[in-house]
C-alpha positions as CSV (number, residue, x, y, z in Angstrom):
1,M,28.6,-44.9,-66.1
2,N,31.3,-47.6,-66.2
3,P,30.5,-50.7,-64.2
4,P,32.4,-51.3,-60.9
5,R,35.6,-53.2,-61.3
6,T,35.5,-56.9,-60.5
7,D,38.0,-59.7,-60.2
8,A,36.6,-61.2,-63.4
9,E,37.7,-58.3,-65.6
10,T,39.8,-59.0,-68.5
11,P,42.9,-56.9,-69.3
12,V,40.8,-55.2,-72.1
13,D,38.1,-54.3,-69.6
14,T,40.6,-52.9,-67.2
15,Y,42.3,-50.8,-69.9
16,M,39.0,-49.6,-71.3
17,N,37.9,-48.5,-67.8
18,Y,41.2,-46.7,-67.2
19,L,41.1,-45.0,-70.6
20,F,37.5,-43.9,-70.4
21,D,37.9,-42.8,-66.8
22,A,40.9,-40.7,-67.8
23,L,38.9,-39.1,-70.6
24,G,35.9,-38.5,-68.4
25,L,33.7,-40.9,-70.6
26,S,31.3,-43.5,-69.6
27,V,29.6,-46.4,-71.4
28,R,26.1,-47.4,-71.0
29,E,25.9,-51.1,-70.0
30,E,23.7,-52.1,-73.0
31,W,26.4,-50.7,-75.3
32,R,29.5,-52.0,-73.5
33,A,29.8,-55.3,-75.5
34,D,29.7,-53.3,-78.8
35,V,32.1,-50.7,-77.6
36,K,34.5,-53.4,-76.5
37,N,34.3,-55.1,-79.9
38,Y,35.1,-51.8,-81.7
39,F,37.9,-51.1,-79.2
40,M,39.5,-54.5,-79.9
41,L,39.1,-54.0,-83.6
42,S,40.8,-50.7,-83.5
43,A,43.6,-52.1,-81.4
44,R,44.2,-54.9,-83.8
45,M,44.3,-52.5,-86.8
46,A,46.8,-50.4,-85.0
47,E,49.0,-53.4,-84.3
48,V,48.9,-54.4,-88.0
49,L,49.6,-50.9,-89.2
50,E,52.5,-50.6,-86.8
51,A,54.0,-54.0,-87.9
52,H,53.5,-53.4,-91.6
53,P,53.2,-49.6,-92.2
54,L,54.3,-49.6,-95.8
55,A,52.3,-52.6,-96.9
56,M,49.2,-51.2,-95.2
57,T,49.7,-47.8,-96.6
58,E,50.0,-49.1,-100.1
59,D,47.0,-51.5,-99.7
60,L,44.8,-48.7,-98.3
61,A,46.0,-45.9,-100.6
62,P,43.4,-46.6,-103.4
63,V,40.6,-46.2,-100.8
64,F,41.7,-42.6,-100.0
65,R,42.6,-41.4,-103.4
66,P,40.1,-39.3,-105.4
């Protein structure tokens, strides 16, 4: 279950809570820090991909080619 919201929440915590609540998901407290790290990593990767789609596609292409 997601922890109750507090005044000390960061915007990331608020967004994660909103997103997980909307999807009907919950995060066990002992896993919350790891989930937040993965959440931040995926958000940063999405920003980089959006900012430089062609460069990222070309850089990553060899990884996905047979």
